[in-house]
Structures are given as structure tokens and as C-alpha cells.
DSSP file (Angstrom, degrees, kcal/mol; ACC not computed):
  #  RESIDUE AA STRUCTURE BP1 BP2  ACC     N-H-->O    O-->H-N    N-H-->O    O-->H-N    TCO  KAPPA ALPHA  PHI   PSI    X-CA   Y-CA   Z-CA
    1    1 A M              0   0    0      0, 0.0     2,-0.1     0, 0.0     0, 0.0   0.000 360.0 360.0 360.0 137.5   16.7   45.5    3.9
    2    2 A A        -     0   0    0      1,-0.1     3,-0.1     3,-0.0     0, 0.0  -0.388 360.0-107.4 -74.4 147.0   17.7   42.2    2.2
    3    3 A E        -     0   0    0      1,-0.1    -1,-0.1    -2,-0.1     2,-0.1  -0.475  40.9-105.8 -68.0 140.9   15.2   39.4    1.7
    4    4 A P        -     0   0    0      0, 0.0     2,-0.4     0, 0.0    -1,-0.1  -0.416  36.4-107.1 -67.2 146.3   15.9   36.5    4.1
    5    5 A V        -     0   0    0     -2,-0.1     2,-0.6    -3,-0.1    -3,-0.0  -0.608  32.4-151.2 -74.9 127.3   17.4   33.4    2.4
    6    6 A R        -     0   0    0     -2,-0.4     3,-0.0    -3,-0.0    -1,-0.0  -0.898   4.9-151.1-105.4 119.0   14.7   30.7    2.1
    7    7 A L        -     0   0    0     -2,-0.6     2,-0.1     1,-0.1     0, 0.0  -0.616  30.7 -98.6 -83.7 146.0   16.1   27.2    2.1
    8    8 A P        -     0   0    0      0, 0.0    -1,-0.1     0, 0.0     0, 0.0  -0.384  37.8-121.4 -63.8 140.9   14.1   24.5    0.2
    9    9 A Q        -     0   0    0      1,-0.1    -3,-0.0    -2,-0.1     2,-0.0  -0.665  28.0-113.0 -82.6 134.7   11.8   22.5    2.5
   10   10 A P        -     0   0    0      0, 0.0    -1,-0.1     0, 0.0     3,-0.1  -0.357  37.5-100.1 -65.1 148.4   12.5   18.7    2.4
   11   11 A A        -     0   0    0      1,-0.1     2,-0.0    -2,-0.0     0, 0.0  -0.422  45.9-100.4 -65.3 141.4    9.8   16.6    0.9
   12   12 A P        -     0   0    0      0, 0.0    -1,-0.1     0, 0.0     3,-0.1  -0.357  40.0-115.0 -63.9 144.7    7.6   15.0    3.6
   13   13 A G        -     0   0    0      1,-0.2     2,-0.0    -3,-0.1     0, 0.0  -0.213  45.4 -73.2 -72.5 168.9    8.4   11.4    4.3
   14   14 A P        -     0   0    0      0, 0.0     2,-0.2     0, 0.0    -1,-0.2  -0.346  51.5-119.5 -64.1 143.3    6.0    8.6    3.5
   15   15 A R        -     0   0    0      1,-0.1     3,-0.0    -3,-0.1    42,-0.0  -0.571   9.6-149.4 -83.0 148.5    3.0    8.4    5.9
   16   16 A R  S    S+     0   0    0     -2,-0.2    41,-3.3     1,-0.1     2,-0.4   0.830  81.1  57.4 -85.5 -34.5    2.5    5.3    7.9
   17   17 A G  E     -A   56   0A   0     39,-0.2     2,-0.4    40,-0.1    39,-0.2  -0.843  66.6-172.5-103.9 134.0   -1.2    5.5    8.1
   18   18 A L  E     -A   55   0A   0     37,-2.6    37,-2.9    -2,-0.4     2,-0.1  -0.950  17.8-133.3-124.2 142.9   -3.4    5.6    5.0
   19   19 A R     >  -     0   0    0     -2,-0.4     4,-3.0    35,-0.2     5,-0.3  -0.383  45.0 -86.6 -82.3 172.0   -7.1    6.2    4.6
   20   20 A R  H  > S+     0   0    0     33,-0.3     4,-2.5     1,-0.2     5,-0.2   0.877 125.6  44.2 -52.3 -53.2   -9.2    4.0    2.3
   21   21 A P  H  > S+     0   0    0      0, 0.0     4,-2.2     0, 0.0    -1,-0.2   0.889 117.4  47.2 -63.2 -35.8   -8.7    5.8   -1.0
   22   22 A E  H  > S+     0   0    0     -3,-0.2     4,-2.6     2,-0.2    -2,-0.2   0.897 111.4  50.4 -70.3 -39.9   -5.0    6.2   -0.3
   23   23 A A  H  X S+     0   0    0     -4,-3.0     4,-1.6     2,-0.2    -1,-0.2   0.912 111.8  48.4 -64.0 -42.4   -4.6    2.5    0.7
   24   24 A A  H  X>S+     0   0    0     -4,-2.5     5,-2.5    -5,-0.3     4,-0.8   0.933 113.5  46.6 -62.5 -46.0   -6.4    1.4   -2.4
   25   25 A Q  H ><5S+     0   0    0     -4,-2.2     3,-0.5    -5,-0.2    -2,-0.2   0.884 106.1  60.7 -63.4 -38.2   -4.2    3.6   -4.6
   26   26 A Y  H 3<5S+     0   0    0     -4,-2.6    -1,-0.2     1,-0.3    -2,-0.2   0.879 111.8  37.5 -58.4 -40.4   -1.1    2.4   -2.7
   27   27 A I  H 3<5S-     0   0    0     -4,-1.6    -1,-0.3    -3,-0.2    -2,-0.2   0.514 119.2-110.6 -93.2  -2.9   -1.7   -1.2   -3.8
   28   28 A G  T <<5S+     0   0    0     -4,-0.8     2,-0.3    -3,-0.5    -3,-0.2   0.777  76.6 108.0  89.3  27.7   -2.9   -0.1   -7.3
   29   29 A V  S   <S-     0   0    0     -5,-2.5    -1,-0.3    -6,-0.1    -2,-0.1  -0.832  71.4 -92.3-129.6 169.6   -6.6   -1.0   -7.2
   30   30 A S     >  -     0   0    0     -2,-0.3     4,-2.6     1,-0.1     5,-0.2  -0.390  39.7-110.6 -73.7 158.3   -9.9    0.9   -7.0
   31   31 A P  H  > S+     0   0    0      0, 0.0     4,-2.3     0, 0.0     5,-0.1   0.865 120.0  54.1 -57.2 -35.5  -11.5    1.6   -3.6
   32   32 A T  H  > S+     0   0    0      2,-0.2     4,-1.7     1,-0.2     5,-0.1   0.928 110.2  45.0 -65.3 -45.0  -14.2   -0.9   -4.4
   33   33 A K  H  > S+     0   0    0      1,-0.2     4,-2.3     2,-0.2    -1,-0.2   0.886 110.8  55.1 -64.8 -38.3  -11.7   -3.6   -5.2
   34   34 A F  H  X S+     0   0    0     -4,-2.6     4,-2.3     1,-0.2    -2,-0.2   0.917 105.1  52.6 -60.4 -43.4   -9.8   -2.7   -2.1
   35   35 A D  H  X S+     0   0    0     -4,-2.3     4,-2.7     1,-0.2    -1,-0.2   0.901 108.9  50.7 -58.0 -41.3  -13.0   -3.2   -0.1
   36   36 A E  H  X S+     0   0    0     -4,-1.7     4,-2.3     2,-0.2     6,-0.3   0.913 109.4  50.0 -62.6 -43.6  -13.4   -6.7   -1.6
   37   37 A L  H  <>S+     0   0    0     -4,-2.3     6,-2.0     1,-0.2     5,-1.4   0.865 112.7  46.8 -65.0 -36.3   -9.8   -7.6   -0.7
   38   38 A V  H ><5S+     0   0    0     -4,-2.3     3,-1.0     4,-0.2    -2,-0.2   0.919 111.5  51.9 -69.3 -43.7  -10.3   -6.4    2.9
   39   39 A S  H 3<5S+     0   0    0     -4,-2.7    -2,-0.2     1,-0.3    -1,-0.2   0.879 112.4  44.2 -61.4 -39.8  -13.6   -8.3    3.1
   40   40 A D  T 3<5S-     0   0    0     -4,-2.3    -1,-0.3    -5,-0.2    -2,-0.2   0.425 116.8-111.5 -90.3   4.2  -12.1  -11.6    1.9
   41   41 A G  T < 5S+     0   0    0     -3,-1.0    -3,-0.2    -4,-0.3    -4,-0.1   0.458  87.5 114.7  88.7   0.5   -9.1  -11.3    4.1
   42   42 A R  S   <S+     0   0    0     -5,-1.4    -4,-0.2    -6,-0.3    25,-0.1   0.768  81.6  40.3 -76.3 -22.7   -6.5  -10.7    1.4
   43   43 A M  S    S-     0   0    0     -6,-2.0    -2,-0.2    -9,-0.1    17,-0.1  -0.907 100.7 -99.5-118.3 152.0   -5.9   -7.2    2.7
   44   44 A P        -     0   0    0      0, 0.0    -2,-0.1     0, 0.0    -5,-0.0  -0.237  34.3-108.3 -70.6 157.7   -5.7   -6.3    6.4
   45   45 A K        -     0   0    0      1,-0.1     2,-0.0    -4,-0.1    -6,-0.0  -0.527  37.5-118.5 -77.0 151.5   -8.6   -4.8    8.4
   46   46 A P        -     0   0    0      0, 0.0     2,-0.3     0, 0.0     9,-0.2  -0.242  19.6-137.4 -80.7 175.7   -8.2   -1.1    9.4
   47   47 A F  E     -B   54   0B   0      7,-2.6     7,-3.0     5,-0.1     2,-0.4  -0.913  18.5-112.2-128.8 162.9   -8.1    0.3   12.8
   48   48 A K  E     -B   53   0B   0     -2,-0.3     2,-0.4     5,-0.2     5,-0.2  -0.795  25.0-175.6 -97.6 134.8   -9.7    3.4   14.3
   49   49 A L  E >  S-B   52   0B   0      3,-2.6     3,-1.9    -2,-0.4    -2,-0.0  -0.911  79.0 -32.4-129.6 102.9   -7.6    6.3   15.4
   50   50 A D  T 3  S-     0   0    0     -2,-0.4     3,-0.1     1,-0.3    -1,-0.0   0.886 127.0 -44.9  50.9  43.4   -9.7    9.0   17.0
   51   51 A G  T 3  S+     0   0    0      1,-0.3     2,-0.4     0, 0.0    -1,-0.3   0.323 114.6 118.1  88.1  -8.6  -12.6    8.1   14.7
   52   52 A C  E <   -B   49   0B   0     -3,-1.9    -3,-2.6   -33,-0.0     2,-0.6  -0.779  63.6-132.1 -93.3 134.6  -10.5    7.9   11.6
   53   53 A T  E     -B   48   0B   0     -2,-0.4     2,-0.4    -5,-0.2   -33,-0.3  -0.778  36.6-179.9 -86.6 120.4  -10.3    4.6    9.8
   54   54 A I  E     -B   47   0B   0     -7,-3.0    -7,-2.6    -2,-0.6     2,-0.4  -0.945  24.9-152.4-129.7 140.6   -6.6    3.9    9.0
   55   55 A W  E     -A   18   0A   0    -37,-2.9   -37,-2.6    -2,-0.4     2,-0.5  -0.944  25.8-126.1-107.7 135.0   -4.6    1.2    7.4
   56   56 A D  E >>  -A   17   0A   0     -2,-0.4     4,-2.0   -39,-0.2     3,-0.5  -0.685  12.8-141.7 -79.3 125.4   -1.0    0.7    8.5
   57   57 A I  H 3> S+     0   0    0    -41,-3.3     4,-2.3    -2,-0.5    -1,-0.1   0.811 101.2  56.9 -60.5 -30.7    1.2    0.8    5.4
   58   58 A R  H 3> S+     0   0    0    -42,-0.3     4,-2.2     2,-0.2    -1,-0.3   0.886 106.3  49.4 -68.8 -37.3    3.4   -2.0    6.9
   59   59 A D  H <> S+     0   0    0     -3,-0.5     4,-2.5     2,-0.2    -2,-0.2   0.893 110.4  51.2 -66.1 -39.1    0.4   -4.3    7.1
   60   60 A L  H  X S+     0   0    0     -4,-2.0     4,-2.7     2,-0.2    -2,-0.2   0.918 109.4  50.5 -62.9 -42.9   -0.5   -3.4    3.5
   61   61 A D  H  X S+     0   0    0     -4,-2.3     4,-2.5     2,-0.2    -2,-0.2   0.930 111.4  47.6 -60.3 -46.0    3.0   -4.2    2.4
   62   62 A A  H  X S+     0   0    0     -4,-2.2     4,-2.0     1,-0.2    -1,-0.2   0.913 113.8  47.0 -63.0 -43.0    3.0   -7.6    4.2
   63   63 A A  H  X S+     0   0    0     -4,-2.5     4,-1.7     2,-0.2    -1,-0.2   0.898 112.0  50.3 -66.3 -39.8   -0.4   -8.5    2.7
   64   64 A F  H  X S+     0   0    0     -4,-2.7     4,-1.6     1,-0.2    -2,-0.2   0.909 109.5  50.9 -65.5 -41.7    0.6   -7.4   -0.8
   65   65 A D  H  X S+     0   0    0     -4,-2.5     4,-1.9     1,-0.2    -1,-0.2   0.891 108.2  53.3 -61.0 -38.9    3.8   -9.6   -0.5
   66   66 A A  H  X S+     0   0    0     -4,-2.0     4,-2.6     1,-0.2    -1,-0.2   0.851 102.7  58.0 -65.6 -34.2    1.6  -12.5    0.6
   67   67 A L  H  X S+     0   0    0     -4,-1.7     4,-1.3     1,-0.2    -1,-0.2   0.910 106.7  48.4 -61.1 -40.9   -0.6  -12.0   -2.5
   68   68 A K  H  X S+     0   0    0     -4,-1.6     4,-0.6     1,-0.2    -2,-0.2   0.900 111.9  49.1 -65.9 -39.8    2.5  -12.5   -4.7
   69   69 A D  H >< S+     0   0    0     -4,-1.9     3,-0.8     1,-0.2    -2,-0.2   0.891 110.4  50.7 -65.8 -39.3    3.5  -15.6   -2.8
   70   70 A D  H 3< S+     0   0    0     -4,-2.6    -1,-0.2     1,-0.2    -2,-0.2   0.756  96.5  70.0 -69.9 -24.7    0.0  -17.1   -3.1
   71   71 A A  H 3< S-     0   0    0     -4,-1.3    -1,-0.2    -5,-0.2    -2,-0.2   0.780  90.2-161.6 -66.5 -25.1   -0.1  -16.5   -6.9
   72   72 A G    <<  -     0   0    0     -3,-0.8     2,-0.1    -4,-0.6    -1,-0.1  -0.081  30.5 -42.9  71.9-176.0    2.5  -19.2   -7.3
   73   73 A R        -     0   0    0     -4,-0.1     2,-0.3     2,-0.0    -4,-0.0  -0.473  56.0-164.0 -86.0 158.2    4.7  -19.8  -10.3
   74   74 A N    >   -     0   0    0     -2,-0.1     3,-1.9     0, 0.0     6,-0.2  -0.807  40.4 -86.2-135.0 178.8    3.5  -19.5  -13.8
   75   75 A E  T 3  S+     0   0    0      1,-0.3    -2,-0.0    -2,-0.3     0, 0.0   0.680 122.1  59.3 -62.6 -17.6    4.7  -20.5  -17.3
   76   76 A W  T 3  S+     0   0    0      5,-0.1    -1,-0.3     4,-0.0     5,-0.1   0.549  76.8 112.3 -90.8  -6.9    6.7  -17.4  -17.6
   77   77 A D  S X> S-     0   0    0     -3,-1.9     3,-1.3     1,-0.1     4,-0.7  -0.414  75.5-124.1 -65.1 141.8    8.9  -18.0  -14.6
   78   78 A E  G >4 S+     0   0    0      1,-0.3     3,-1.1     2,-0.2    -1,-0.1   0.873 107.9  56.3 -54.7 -43.1   12.5  -18.7  -15.5
   79   79 A D  G 34 S+     0   0    0      1,-0.3    -1,-0.3     3,-0.0    -4,-0.1   0.739 108.2  48.6 -65.7 -21.6   12.7  -22.0  -13.8
   80   80 A N  G <4 S+     0   0    0     -3,-1.3     2,-0.5    -6,-0.2    -1,-0.3   0.536  86.8  98.8 -96.9  -6.7    9.7  -23.3  -15.7
   81   81 A V  S << S-     0   0    0     -3,-1.1     2,-0.2    -4,-0.7    -5,-0.1  -0.697  75.7-125.4 -85.8 126.9   10.9  -22.3  -19.2
   82   82 A A              0   0    0     -2,-0.5    -2,-0.1     1,-0.1    -1,-0.0  -0.490 360.0 360.0 -70.5 136.9   12.5  -25.2  -21.2
   83   83 A A              0   0    0     -2,-0.2    -1,-0.1     0, 0.0    -2,-0.0   0.450 360.0 360.0 -85.6 360.0   16.0  -24.3  -22.4
């Protein structure tokens, strides 16, 4: 009897909810630094889902974008470089 044809499984899509280590990794910092960012309000607070502490990836994206906006312009920005 012939073996059944196995089709490749699609890669799972990105998850919307992340736990603390995953959320920290997602924005590129250590879990300790992530805790600091949450404590001082630069990153969003998590919510509980059946006892699991979860960060919404969309909230992380919005907070991360706001960090870039708060950083302001610097001497390397194109508009500030003298021609």
C-alpha cells in the first residue's frame, strides 16, 4: 500500500498574546528591562487571561512606536545635517 502524501504544514501565524519573556524579546530587551518599562509606563500593563499574564502584541507595537516618537530628532537625522 502506498504511503499517503503529506502536504507541508503552514507556519503558524504570529500570536497576539505574549507572556513576559516573549514580550521582552519582541521589543528587544531583557525581561528585567521590560519590567522597568512597564513600571514606568513606557510599555503597557498586561492583562490576566485565565490566570495567565498576557501582553497584547498590538499594545506593545503602539507603545514601541511611541518610544520612537518620544526620542525626538538627533544630529544624524537628515533634516538636521547641514548640506
